[in-house]
N, C-alpha and C positions, 0 to 999 in steps of 0.2 A: 817277195812273198807278202800277200795281204790276206787278212781274215783266216790265216792258218793254212792256206792252200798254196803249194809251190807249183808254179806253172813251168813246165819243161819244154813244151812245144805246141805249136798251132799249125793247122793245115787248112789251106784255102787255095783255090785255083786262080784267084784274082791277084795278079802281080802287084796291084796298087796297095794291097794289104801289108806287103813286106815292110815298108819303111815305118808306118805307125806301129806295127806289131813289135818289131825288133827295137825300135827307139824307146817305146814306152814300157816294154817288158824286158828289162835288162837281164841278160843271161838266158832268155828263152829263145828257142830255135824256131824259125819260120820255114815251113815246108810247102813249097808251091807245087801242088799237084791235085789231081782229082782224087777224092776220097776212094773212089772205086778202084783206083790203082794201088792202094795201100794193102800190104799183106799183114797178117797177124804178127809176123816176125818184125816188120817195120815198127808196128805199134809197141810190141813187147819190149823192144830195145829202149824205148823211151820211158817206160815205167821205172820208178825207183826200185832198187833191189831190197832196201831195208825199210820201206814205208808202204802204207796202203796205196793202191793204184786207183786212179780216177780217170774215166773216159767221159768227156763232155762233148756234146754235139748239137747242131741245129741244122736240119735239112731244109733246103729252100721250100717256101710255102706256096708256090704258084698253084699246085693242084688243089689247094684248099680255098681258093678265092671264091668270092660270091658268084662268079661266072660258072663255077662247077656245082653250085648248090642244087641239090636234088638228084645228082648223078652219082652213081657208084663208079669212081674212077680208079679202082684198085688195080686195073690192068694197065693204067697209064704209065708210059716210060718215065715220067717225071717222078714216080715213086722210087726210082732206083737208088737215090741217095739215102732215103730212109731205110730201104732194105740193106744197103751197103753198111750203114751204121749198125743195124741189128746183127748183121753177119760178123762185123768186127767184135761185137760183144760176145757172140757165140764162140769165136775163135780165141779171143784174148782173155776172156773171163776176168775182167778187172774187179776189184773189190767193190768199187762204187761207180755208178753211172748217173749222169744227169743229161737231160735234153730240154731245150726250150723250143716251142713251136706255136703255131696258131691255135686258137681255142676250138676251132672246128674239127681238129684231128680225131678225137674220140668218136665222132659221129660216123666215121668211115671204117669200112671193113679192114682196111690196111692197118688200122691201129691194133686190132686183135692179132693180126699176123706179127706186128712189131712186138707185142707183149709176149708172144710165144718164145722169144729169144731169152726170156728172163726166168727160166726154170732154175730154182735154187736161190733166187733173189727175193727179198722183201721189196715191194714196190709201192710207190705213192704218186698220184698225179692229181692236179687240180688247175682250174682256170684262175689266174691271178689278175686282180685289178692293180696295175702298177702304182697308181696314185696312193693306194693303201699302204705302200711300203716306202714312201718318201721320194717317189719319182714324180717330178712336176709335169706329168703328162698323162692324159687319158689313154691308156693302152692295156688291152686284155691279151694275156699270153698264157699258153699252157706250159706248166712246169712239170717235168717228170723226174723222179728220183728213184734209184734202186740201190740196194745194198745186200751183200752177202753176209753181213755181220749182224744184222738184226733189223727190227722195224725202224723206218726212217720217214720223216715228213718235213714239210716246209714250216719254218717258224710262223707264229701268228702275225697278222698285220701289225706294223709298227706305227702307222700314221692314219689310223681309221678316223680319229677325231681331229686331226690337224694336217690336212693335205698341204703339200708344198705348191705354191702358186707361181704363175708367170712372173709376178713381181719379185718373189723370193729368188727366183732363178736368174733373172737377167736385168733387173733394174739397176744393178751396180755398173753395167757396161756403159761406156760413153756413147753419146749420140753420133750417128752417122747418117748420111743421106743415101738414097737409092743410087746404086752404081759406085758407091764409095768404099774404099778399103781403109781401115784405121791405120794410122802410121805406126802404131806400137803393137799391133796384132794383125797379121795378114789374114787370119781366119775370121776376124770380125769384119767380114766383107758382105755387102748386100748387092744382090743382082740389080741391074738397071730396070727402069720402068719406061714403057712407051708413054707417049703423051696421054693417050686415052686411059691407060691404067693409072697414071698419076692422078688424073681427074677422078677416076673411080675410087681410088683409095682415100682421097680427100673427102669423099662423100660417105665413106664407110665408118660406121661406129663400132666400138668394141662389142663383140657378141652379135653384131648385125650381119647383114648379107647384102648381096646385089639388089635386093628388093628395096633398099633404102635410097637407091640412086634415082636421079632424073631419068626419065624414060629414054632419052637419046643415048644414054650410057649403057643401057642393058643390052647384052649380047643377043643376037638373033636366036641362038639355041635355047636361051632362058625364056624367051617370049612364047615358045611352043609349049603345049601342055606337058610334053615329055620332059621338059627341062625345068619346070617350075618347082619341082621337089628338091632340086640340088641347091640347098640353102647354105652349104658349108664352103662353097668355093667363093673366092674373092672376098673373104671375110677377115676381120681383125680379131685378134685374141683379146681376152679380158685379163686385166692385171690380177684380179682377185680369184681366178680359177686356174687349174692346171691347163697346160697347153693341149691342143689336139694331138693325135698320134703323128709322130714324125715319120715321113716317108722319104724315099730317095729323091723326091722333087720338092722337098719342104722349103727350099729357098725361093720358090716361085709364088708370087702373089696369087696367080690364077689357079694354082694347083690344090687349093684347100683353104682352110682358115689359117693362113700363114702370114697375114698382115700383122705388123708390129702394133701393139695397143695404141700408140699415139704418134710415133714417127711415121712419115708417109713413105713407107717401104715395106718389103717383105723382111722376115727375120734374116739375120746374118747366119753364116755357117757356124760361127762360134756360138750363137744363141741356140741354134738347133742342137749342137753338141752338148750344151749345158742342159737342155731339156732331156737329152739322152743320158744325163748325169756323168758325162766324161769330165775329168778334172779340168779346171779352167786353163791350165797350162799344157793340156794334152796336145801333142804335135802330130799332125796328119801329113805333113810334107816338109821337105828340107827347107831351111831358111833361104830365102831368095828366090825360090821357085814361084812361077806364076800360079795364081789361084785357078784351079779347074773346078768350077761349080759342079759339073756333072759327076766327076770322079769322087770328089769329097762328099757330095750329097749322097752318093751311093754308099760310101763307107759309113756315114752317119746313120742314114735311114735303115740300112740293113743290120745294124748292130743290135745286139742284146743290150738293153740299158745297163750301164755299169753297176748301178745300185742293185738291180735285180741279180746280177752276178754275185754281188756281195752278200745279198740275202741268201742265195743258194749256198755260198761258201760258209756262211754262219750256220746254216741249217746242218750242213755236213759236219762241221766242227762240233756242233752240239751233239750230233748223233755219235760221233767217235768218242766223245767224252763219256756219253752214257754207256757205250759198249765197254770202254775201259773200266768204268765204275762197276758194271755188272760182272766183268771178269775178275776184278779184285775181290768182290764180295764172294765170288764162287770159290 
């Protein structure tokens, strides 16, 4: 239990989630299934009998991508998990609900449909700049809170005046080379680089882009007019700023500004996990297993930053304390 929230179970259809979930959340149960297949009875059995109940969720955000911008995709089948989550709320009626999602969600009609599940609840939602809450990463997320017990909201930003930087997060880690795995931490592993990408990263400066390179290193797609605006790929991070948003492919130099500030490589999986504020000793795979960049990158990039989860938990705990105080005064 951390920040006053007791985690009893987690649900995901990705089997790769099982080991890290059960290993790092002692006593919590992992349920491998599609959320759509869950019944209200399944969820109700997981709620504590003598404490307030909390249902937390995050539906996949593919329907909200920039590719769908300008389209009303409320009929899209991909909305089904958001609808399934709303239906679970209707059927189980937990005391508290929280959801994290992409900031574009309120602009779509599906969000109004989602809100209709919360009759009898006080609700709050807002777009959060993660770096304002001590997360060393530029990441905008929608946070939604609901309570049957009274008004609820997220706590105010904790790091508005002192953001956590790349240096704060990863400068303590030992140097490694591209394609190397550190002997004492198998997650401190960096993907290999082709000869041309090694030449490219050596010509990249922190905060710069492929526009800094010699002409013979620039990819054909970036020479075209349509590619000249993509400045954030093949870039190095800056020590004195938060990192860019972590994605499922954040371990690849060519997938964004994922170059290490000074070492000639992309960031390691451990560094990506630290930008997502996972504890330094967080375990994603059994000791001795081979490092699978694609699988672990998916787990890291798809995660809600741990610190944001803590902020939500602190907000809920503060809300419950205020509810108790009001009841005692009454």
